C-alpha positions as CSV (number, residue, x, y, z in Angstrom):
1,M,-219.7,-26.3,112.0
2,T,-221.5,-22.9,111.3
3,V,-225.0,-22.2,112.1
4,L,-225.6,-19.7,109.0
5,S,-226.2,-20.9,105.5
6,N,-223.2,-20.7,103.2
7,S,-225.4,-19.1,100.5
8,P,-225.3,-15.2,100.4
9,L,-228.1,-13.6,102.1
10,P,-230.3,-11.2,100.3
11,V,-229.5,-7.3,101.1
12,S,-233.0,-7.1,102.8
13,S,-232.0,-9.9,105.2
14,Y,-228.9,-8.0,106.3
15,R,-231.2,-4.9,107.0
16,G,-233.6,-7.4,109.0
17,I,-230.6,-8.8,111.0
18,F,-229.4,-5.3,111.9
19,L,-232.9,-4.4,113.1
20,F,-233.2,-7.5,115.0
21,C,-229.9,-6.9,116.7
22,T,-230.8,-3.4,117.4
23,A,-233.9,-4.6,119.2
24,V,-232.1,-7.1,121.3
25,A,-229.7,-4.4,122.4
26,L,-232.6,-2.3,123.4
27,F,-234.2,-5.1,125.4
28,A,-230.7,-5.3,127.3
29,V,-230.9,-1.6,128.0
30,M,-234.4,-1.8,129.1
31,D,-233.3,-4.5,131.6
32,S,-230.6,-2.2,132.8
33,F,-233.0,0.7,133.5
34,A,-235.1,-1.7,135.3
35,K,-232.4,-2.9,137.3
36,Y,-231.7,0.8,138.2
37,A,-235.3,1.7,138.8
38,G,-235.4,-1.1,141.2
39,Q,-233.2,0.9,143.5
40,F,-235.9,3.4,144.0
41,F,-239.2,1.5,143.3
42,N,-240.8,-1.8,144.0
43,P,-240.0,-4.1,141.0
44,L,-243.9,-4.7,140.7
45,Q,-244.3,-0.9,140.0
46,V,-241.5,-1.0,137.5
47,V,-243.4,-3.8,135.6
48,W,-246.3,-1.6,135.8
49,A,-244.7,0.9,134.1
50,R,-243.3,-1.4,131.6
51,C,-246.7,-2.5,130.6
52,F,-248.5,0.8,130.9
53,F,-246.2,3.0,128.7
54,H,-245.8,0.2,126.2
55,I,-249.6,-0.1,125.6
56,L,-249.9,3.7,125.6
57,L,-247.3,3.9,122.7
58,L,-249.4,1.2,120.9
59,V,-252.5,3.0,121.2
60,I,-251.0,6.4,120.1
61,F,-249.5,4.8,117.0
62,L,-251.8,2.0,116.1
63,G,-255.0,3.2,117.3
64,P,-255.9,5.7,114.6
65,S,-255.1,3.4,111.7
66,N,-256.5,0.2,113.3
67,G,-259.6,1.4,115.5
68,L,-261.6,-1.3,117.1
69,D,-259.7,-3.9,114.9
70,L,-257.0,-3.6,117.5
71,I,-259.0,-5.5,120.0
72,R,-260.8,-7.7,118.0
73,T,-259.4,-11.3,118.1
74,N,-260.3,-14.8,116.9
75,N,-258.8,-16.5,120.0
76,L,-259.4,-14.4,123.0
77,K,-258.4,-17.2,125.5
78,M,-255.1,-17.8,123.9
79,Q,-254.3,-14.1,123.7
80,I,-255.1,-13.7,127.4
81,L,-252.9,-16.6,128.2
82,R,-250.0,-15.4,126.2
83,S,-250.1,-12.0,127.8
84,M,-250.3,-13.5,131.2
85,L,-247.2,-15.6,130.4
86,L,-245.3,-12.4,129.3
87,L,-246.4,-10.6,132.5
88,G,-245.1,-13.5,134.6
89,A,-241.8,-13.5,132.7
90,T,-241.6,-9.7,133.2
91,I,-242.2,-9.9,136.8
92,C,-239.5,-12.5,137.3
93,I,-236.9,-10.9,135.3
94,F,-237.3,-7.4,136.8
95,T,-237.5,-8.8,140.2
96,A,-234.5,-10.9,139.7
97,V,-232.2,-8.1,138.0
98,K,-232.8,-5.9,141.2
99,Y,-230.6,-8.6,143.2
100,I,-228.3,-10.2,140.8
101,P,-225.8,-9.2,138.0
102,L,-227.2,-8.5,134.6
103,A,-224.7,-11.1,133.1
104,D,-225.8,-13.7,135.4
105,A,-229.5,-13.0,134.5
106,G,-228.8,-13.1,130.8
107,A,-226.9,-16.4,131.1
108,I,-229.6,-18.3,132.6
109,A,-232.3,-16.6,130.4
110,A,-230.5,-17.9,127.5
111,T,-232.0,-21.2,128.4
112,S,-235.3,-20.4,127.0
113,P,-234.9,-22.1,123.7
114,L,-234.1,-25.2,125.7
115,F,-237.4,-25.1,127.6
116,V,-239.1,-24.6,124.1
117,I,-237.6,-28.0,123.0
118,V,-238.8,-29.7,126.2
119,L,-242.2,-28.3,126.2
120,S,-242.7,-29.0,122.6
121,V,-242.4,-32.6,123.4
122,L,-244.5,-32.5,126.5
123,I,-247.1,-30.2,125.1
124,L,-247.2,-30.4,121.3
125,K,-246.0,-34.1,121.2
126,E,-243.2,-33.1,118.8
127,K,-240.4,-35.9,117.9
128,I,-237.2,-34.6,119.1
129,S,-233.8,-36.4,117.7
130,A,-231.3,-37.7,120.1
131,R,-228.9,-35.0,118.9
132,R,-231.2,-32.3,120.0
133,W,-231.8,-34.0,123.3
134,A,-228.0,-33.9,123.8
135,A,-228.0,-30.4,122.9
136,V,-230.7,-29.7,125.6
137,A,-228.9,-31.6,128.2
138,C,-225.6,-29.7,127.6
139,G,-227.5,-26.6,127.9
140,F,-229.0,-27.4,131.2
141,V,-225.5,-28.5,132.2
142,G,-224.4,-25.0,131.3
143,A,-227.1,-23.7,133.5
144,M,-226.0,-25.6,136.4
145,I,-222.5,-24.4,136.1
146,V,-223.9,-20.8,136.3
147,L,-226.1,-21.7,139.2
148,R,-223.4,-23.7,140.8
149,P,-226.0,-25.3,143.2
150,G,-224.0,-26.8,146.5
151,L,-220.8,-25.0,145.5
152,S,-221.7,-21.5,146.6
153,M,-224.7,-19.7,147.9
154,V,-227.1,-19.4,145.2
155,H,-229.2,-16.2,145.2
156,P,-233.0,-17.0,145.2
157,A,-233.2,-14.5,142.4
158,M,-231.2,-16.8,140.1
159,F,-234.3,-19.2,140.2
160,L,-236.7,-16.6,139.2
161,V,-234.6,-16.1,135.9
162,V,-235.1,-20.0,135.5
163,L,-238.9,-19.2,135.9
164,M,-238.7,-16.4,133.7
165,S,-237.2,-18.7,131.0
166,L,-240.0,-21.3,131.4
167,F,-242.6,-18.7,131.3
168,Y,-241.1,-17.2,128.1
169,A,-240.8,-20.5,126.5
170,L,-244.4,-21.1,126.9
171,Y,-245.0,-17.5,125.7
172,Q,-243.2,-18.4,122.5
173,L,-245.3,-21.5,121.9
174,T,-248.5,-19.6,122.4
175,T,-247.2,-17.0,119.9
176,R,-246.5,-19.8,117.3
177,H,-250.1,-21.0,117.8
178,L,-251.6,-17.5,117.3
179,A,-249.6,-17.0,113.9
180,G,-252.0,-16.3,111.3
181,V,-255.0,-16.3,113.7
182,D,-254.8,-12.5,114.5
183,S,-252.9,-9.5,112.9
184,S,-249.4,-8.5,114.5
185,S,-251.1,-5.3,115.6
186,T,-253.7,-7.1,117.6
187,T,-251.2,-9.6,119.1
188,A,-248.9,-6.8,120.0
189,F,-251.7,-5.0,121.9
190,Y,-252.8,-8.0,123.7
191,S,-249.3,-8.7,124.6
192,V,-249.2,-6.1,127.4
193,L,-253.0,-5.8,127.9
194,V,-253.4,-8.2,130.9
195,G,-250.0,-6.8,132.3
196,T,-251.4,-3.2,132.3
197,V,-254.9,-4.4,134.0
198,V,-253.4,-6.5,136.5
199,M,-250.5,-4.2,137.5
200,S,-252.7,-1.2,137.6
201,C,-254.6,-3.0,140.3
202,V,-251.6,-4.0,142.1
203,A,-249.7,-0.9,141.9
204,P,-251.6,1.1,144.5
205,F,-250.7,-1.2,147.3
206,I,-246.9,-0.9,146.4
207,W,-246.7,2.7,145.0
208,V,-244.1,5.0,145.7
209,M,-244.8,8.5,144.2
210,P,-242.0,9.3,141.6
211,D,-240.7,12.8,141.1
212,L,-240.1,14.0,137.5
213,M,-237.0,12.1,137.1
214,G,-238.6,9.1,138.5
215,W,-241.5,9.3,136.1
216,L,-239.0,9.7,133.2
217,L,-237.2,6.7,134.3
218,L,-240.3,4.5,134.6
219,A,-241.6,5.8,131.3
220,L,-238.2,5.0,129.7
221,V,-238.4,1.5,130.9
222,G,-242.0,1.1,129.0
223,L,-241.0,3.1,126.0
224,L,-237.9,1.0,125.4
225,G,-239.8,-2.1,125.6
226,G,-242.5,-0.9,123.2
227,V,-239.8,0.6,120.7
228,S,-237.9,-2.8,120.9
229,H,-241.1,-4.7,120.0
230,F,-241.8,-2.4,117.2
231,I,-238.2,-2.8,115.8
232,M,-238.4,-6.6,115.9
233,I,-241.6,-6.7,114.1
234,V,-240.2,-4.4,111.3
235,A,-237.3,-6.7,111.3
236,F,-239.3,-9.8,110.4
237,K,-240.7,-7.9,107.4
238,Y,-237.1,-8.1,105.8
239,T,-236.1,-11.7,107.2
240,T,-237.3,-14.7,108.8
241,A,-237.3,-16.0,112.5
242,S,-234.8,-18.8,111.6
243,T,-232.3,-16.4,110.0
244,V,-232.1,-14.0,113.1
245,A,-232.2,-16.7,115.7
246,P,-228.7,-16.8,116.6
247,F,-228.4,-13.2,117.0
248,N,-230.7,-13.5,120.2
249,Y,-227.6,-14.5,122.0
250,T,-226.0,-11.0,121.4
251,Q,-228.1,-9.9,124.2
252,L,-225.7,-11.7,126.8
253,I,-222.8,-9.6,125.6
254,W,-224.8,-6.4,125.9
255,M,-225.9,-7.4,129.4
256,A,-222.3,-8.1,130.3
257,V,-221.1,-4.8,129.0
258,I,-223.9,-2.9,130.5
259,G,-223.6,-4.6,133.9
260,Y,-220.0,-3.9,134.0
261,F,-219.9,-0.1,133.0
262,A,-223.3,0.8,134.7
263,F,-223.1,-1.4,137.8
264,G,-219.5,-2.5,138.0
265,N,-220.5,-6.3,137.8
266,L,-218.1,-8.3,135.8
267,P,-219.1,-11.9,135.3
268,D,-216.7,-14.7,136.7
269,G,-215.0,-17.5,134.9
270,M,-217.7,-20.0,135.7
271,T,-220.6,-17.7,134.5
272,I,-218.7,-17.1,131.3
273,L,-218.1,-20.8,130.9
274,G,-221.8,-21.8,131.6
275,A,-222.9,-19.1,129.2
276,A,-220.6,-20.2,126.5
277,I,-222.1,-24.0,126.8
278,I,-225.8,-22.7,126.9
279,V,-225.1,-20.6,123.7
280,G,-223.4,-23.5,122.0
281,S,-226.3,-25.7,122.7
282,G,-228.8,-23.1,121.5
283,L,-226.8,-22.5,118.3
284,Y,-226.7,-26.2,117.5
285,I,-230.3,-26.6,118.1
286,I,-230.9,-23.9,115.6
287,H,-228.6,-25.4,113.1
288,R,-230.3,-29.0,113.4
289,E,-233.8,-27.2,113.0
290,R,-232.4,-25.8,109.7
291,V,-231.0,-28.9,108.5
292,N,-234.2,-30.7,109.2
293,K,-236.2,-27.9,107.2
294,E,-233.9,-28.5,104.3
295,A,-234.0,-32.2,104.2
């Protein structure tokens, strides 16, 4: 069984895949810098930097060409909700990676597409085939293998990653809802607007004054996030979301590699097995979605 179509992709699609994989790799690098920054700063201060420097980048590059259109939206409530969900997901993952290996966090984070299926049934009342339900069940079995409840001491931060996956799944559903409602520039701006406002209110209470290197580290976290999102937006100009969906899982490889070389964390056999089951389930779901669309 193969996830990708047997028909050759146009040259532009390969360009889009390359850009998408670059963005995914940069997200893994951002998470690693967030983990490193967490050694010196409260994770909430790192989240502030992630939002603030990201939105600063958007204002500098999109502000002159978009003007007030950058903040004009046809669905303010949904944009705010989407931004709150992304903020929740960011707080969870940045806090979690301070305490657990990147590879473990990446494995559990890969359950997000499985949550999308479940939430599509509960919220959007979509009908899901028995095969896809079976794939979801297998994926969550894989998550249990990574978590290993009852077999070893589970760090509470692992459950923050589960919560992050749930938040991010809801974020994806709201993104679908906003498709075609607002411009991509407006949606990108609102993505980090709530995070910037909320975390700017929280930051004074947990603030640790950075030195020059500290400022550079915090700025790098935000700029990597902003650049990654921009590259991903460009990638979708050359290819479709369904084409690049399987390549989301390359982030697990990057997080395992970076985790080993930067922090000396090597995933154990159970984590690798659980991650393989989760990825396999996700790839099968992507395959079934393609089959259903082509039918």
